[in-house]
C-alpha positions, 0 to 999 in steps of 0.5 A: 468408576466412582463419581469423583473419577467421572468428574475428573474425566469431565474436567479433562474433556472440558479442557479439550473442548475449551481448546476447540472452542478457542480455535473456533473463535480465533478462526472466526475472528481471523476470517471475519470479513475475509474469504477463506482463500485469503488465509492461504495467501501472503503473510497470513499463510506464512503465519498460519504455517508457523502456528501449525509448526509451533502446535506440532512441536509443543504438543508433541512434548505435551502428549509425552508429558501426559504419558509420563505422568500417567506411567509414573502414577500407574507404577506408584499406585499400582493401578492403570485406571485413567480416572484415578490418575486424573483424580489424584494428579494435579497435572497443571501444577505438576507441569509448572513445578517442573519448568519453574524449579531450577535456574536453567528451567526458570530461565526458559519459563521466565521468557514465556511468562513475560512475553504473555504479558506483553502479548496481552497488551499488543492484543488489546491495542491492535484488536481495537485498531484493526477491528479484530473480534474476540481478542480474549480467545487468543489469550485463552488459546495461548494459556490452554495450548501454547503462546507461540500458536496464539502469537502466530494466529494473531499475526495472521489476523493482523495480516488480514485486518489492516488498521482502520483507526489510529486509536488507541494511542494510550491505555487506561490505567484500569487495563495497564494496572493488572498487566503490570501487576502480573509481573508480581506472580511471575517474579514469585513463581520460582520462589513458591515452587513446592509450596502452598502458594505456588498455585495461587501465584499461577492462578493470579498470573493467568487471571490478571492476563485475561481480565484486560481482554474482557474490555475492548480498546474501542469500548466507551469505557476505555475511550472515556477513561480519565486516567490513561498512560501513553502506549510508548511509555507503557511499553517502556514500563513493560520492558523495564519490569521484564528486565528486572525478572530476566536479569536476576534469572540470568545471573542465577543461571550463570552462577549455577553453571558447572565448570567446563560446560557452556551456557548454550549446552546447558540450556540445550540439555535443559530443553530435553530434560523433561517433556513439560520443559521441552514443551515450554522451551520450544514454545519460547523458541517458536515465539522468537522465530515468529516475532522475528519473522514478523519484524523482518516482514513488516514495514516497507519493501526497502526496510524489509530488504535492509532488515533481512540483509542485516539478519542474514549477514549477522546469521552467516557471520555467527555460523561461520565463527561458530563452525570455524569456516575458512574465510579465504575459501568463502571469498574465492567462491564469491566471484563464481557465485556472481557469475553464476547469478548473471548466468541464471539471470540471462537464462531467466530473461531468455525464458521470459522472452520465449514464453512471451512469444507463446503467450502473445500468439495465444492471446491474439488467437483468443481475441480472434486476431491471429497473425501470419495465418491463412485467411480462406479465400472466397468465390471472389478473392484468393486465399491470403496471409494475415499480416503482423498485428501491433500490440500496445500495452497501456500501463495504468494500474488505477484505470477504474479511478474515474479521474482526468488521467483515466479520461486521457487513457480511454480517449486514447484507446478509443482513438486507436480503435477508430484509426487502427484496425490491426491493433490489440490493446492491453491495459495493465490494471490492478482493478481487474479481475475484481472488476470485470472488463464489462464493469471497467468499460461500463464505468468509462462509458458512464463517467466519460461517455466513451465507448470502447470495443471490448473485442480488441482490448485485454486486461492484464491483472496486477495483484500487487498494486498495493505496492504503489499505493501512497497509503502502504508506505510510511517512509520514503513514499516516493522511492518505495512506490517507484520500487514497487512499480518496478516489481509491478512491472515484472508482475504485469510482464512476466507474472502468471498472466503477464504478457507484453507487446510491441509498444509499452506506453505508461499513461500514469507516470511511473517512470521507474518502469521504463528501465525495467521494461527495457531490461525485461523485453529487450530492444524490440519493444518501443517505450512511450509515455504520457506524463501528467506530472513529474514524480519529482520536480524542482518546485517540490525540492524548493519547498523542502529546501525553504521548509514550507509545509506541503503534501510532499513535505509533511513533518520535515518542514519543522526540523532542520535535520529532517529537511537536510535528510529529505534534500539528500533523499530527493537529490538521489531520487531525482537522479534516478527518476531523470535517468529513467526518463531517458528510456522512452523513445517518445514522451507526451506531456499534458501541459507546458509546466510539465513539459518544462520540468521533464525537459529539464530533467532529461537535460540533467540526466544526459549529463549524469554519471549514471547515464554514462554507465548506461550509455544514455548520456549525450556523448554516447548517443552522438557516437552511436549516431556517428556509427549508424547504430542509432538515428538522431530522431530516435532520441526521446522527444517531449511534446505537449498534448493537452488532455481531452475535454468532452467540450461537446457535452458541456457547450450544450449547457445553456443558461449562462445568465441564470446560474445558481449561486453554487461553487463546484469543486470536481476532483478525486479526494486525494490529499494533493487536491487540498479540499480542506483549503476550500472549506477554509476559504468558505469559512473566510468568505463568511467571516468577511462577507456574512451575506453569503452565509444566509439570505438571498445572497447565500452560496453553496459549495459542492465538493464532487469527486471520486473516492478510490479506496478506504484512504479516500473514504477516510479523507472524506470523513475528515472533510465532513468533520472539518466542515462541521467544526467550521460551522459551514455544514449547511453550505456544503454538499459532498457528491461522491462517485457521481455518474457522468450525467450527474457531473454534467448536470451539476456543472450546468447549474453552478456559477463558479468552478473551484480548484485549490491544488498547488502545482496542478499539472494541468487541470482537466476539471478546470477546462470542464468548468470553462466549457460548462460556462462556469467562472474558474477560480484556480490556484495560481500555479502550474497548468491552470495559470500557464495554460488554461485560465489565461486571457483569450482574445484579450478577455479575462477568463477567470481568477487566480488565488493562493491561500484560503483568504485570497480564494475567499476574495476571488470568490467574492470578486466573481460573485460581484461581477455585473451580469454583463461582465459575468456573461462576457467572462463565461463566453470567453472561458468556454470559447478558449476551452473549445478551441484549445482543449477539445477531444479533436485537438487531443486526438490530433496531438496523440496521433502525431505521437502514436505515428512515431511510436508505431513507425519505430515498432514496425522498423524494429521488426525488420 
């Protein structure tokens, strides 16, 4: 073997080493920040499998090409030396000469060339947005192995790396220019086949695509570049330039068609005309499959269902027309398929219910609460049988959030554990098992000072909780979240660890779960609800109709057309939501405002056409009661049960005359809490009354609250940036996820409690302010103005406001009170909180609702 042959061997081996290196970098990029098991779940696993499929198909023909090339060389040169073959055969040029020579061959190859350019732009953009490492490795893998494999693996990486930043929304010219210029060698390739310029065009194309990926979209150079092109415009430029290549390529293909041969047949025959062509053509086909799958699987659940349905319908019609299927035969089969579907559904429900009986029994035995089993006797007592247990499931996917809703949940559970010894409690939660039972209950103890008996509580995991996250859906958020809650209910009841009991009690406000629970569990399960706020209310619809900006009306307020579309959407959603509220047999609300809205929705629902179909309308209920099939008291009742406030801890706080000049806000960092308004109010206060910024009268705003996820953390960063922009940073402090002891301490030191949320359904934080001796300054709407900050014994208990300016003025009035007026208001507020909103009052109202639910559950057993 000569030295030149050794060098040829070295280059050949180095080629495969580069392939292994590329795969290594790509998988290291995919798994960065992820466990290996994540790779085998959901969309990531789907695209991983498509990558394997693409690799097997394309490289089967690539290996055949190498074998064919070696065989031809051996015959021509009468040598079987692999080194001589590698030395005297330009494999790269040989393969590309085949796939670029001829109209049909180039038609296939042009698609992979143009996709490579577009894919480079996508990799550059999305790797920066998602923090995906080594973007150049994906392009290197595509050029060395197959673009379909690289595409699938990058989509796999996108599935495991959600967007962490909105940038870049534009692309620097120094990145865009090489990508656009890469179309030039693409255009020239079929014209330079079998010439000295062919290899130059190939190298130019490959080099121009690797160059942009050497610079990250988040690098300082890219972000500070002066000349940029908006991505929307740049993609249009890419598509237009690609069309200028594909259009003439298609024209040449059509002109070259022999008489009597179809285009599809010609393209199909071309695929298998040569192994190199087979590799390229299958690469194109796999890219189409992968990108189409990504398109169909991306977006909201509703959009995915619509896209997949349309694609399936179009595919079915195309296949039917192509094969000449008898449409009459298809139409005759449809009723049979519908009946078969209903039959399968009935069998599935029967299976779910039978399986739940087994799971219920196993769970009770595992928790040491066996029912209808023999209890051994003692020397003083005879053997006996244990009675039936009651299992109540609390639907609270965010049970570990640490907000007011969670205080209601844990207070209700603690009360049940104190008063009901034969009750097992289920909590349907998305926090479990990533947070253990001890972790969750420990946080309830730390945040609310509530002790829960771990031996009589069981957590049911909800792995798909992201479906009800407001950050997951981009459009039709309310509807998509509600549909997501239906799937989540199925997961909690019938999933891998699913189970249900005698009572299902939603304590988080997902109304669409009620009909789903009734459908799955049948009539034996009693449904109850504790509603903190209606998912949709007349106030929300009114703001949309008046085109006023708000959390639920973002974007639509600026467009008449969007407003009309949103009104139609809200009307449809309101009908569905209100009918869902007919399924609970007992409803508790946290305020008069919420109760009024729920009652209004129930009245409208009973008169709807949908309710009549479901036999939930007023006339149907009356007929059932006349026939003795139901009782009037079975109808859904709606009662106010004020949330519990741990007034015992807060009333111990003294020093009502010696409070710091501090304003405290206490709320989770969710968008509807309108924390930004508090910062603008402080800015307005400083502009009107400069003495509050510095000196002896200076004040400080403390924003306390829980951050549930990355979305809340990003919102926190935005608030910090806003405080800096308004130049009030020195007077603002953020306290995030503070323990309960820290919350009590802070409230015991401050002077004013601030709540700026519009239509705050109740406002448990406002009650805590009052019990702690703070003067509340709250939004003049809903719970705070109707139930909480109202005169008590003819004494004013706080201030109301609406916008930043009026909040600033209310804060000034509160700080301007004389010591005597201030003390009188603080005492009145504390006394109102103790007498109206204590845990004792909550337990009293809760017990009445529980008694009704329990009696219904016991009656169902008869």
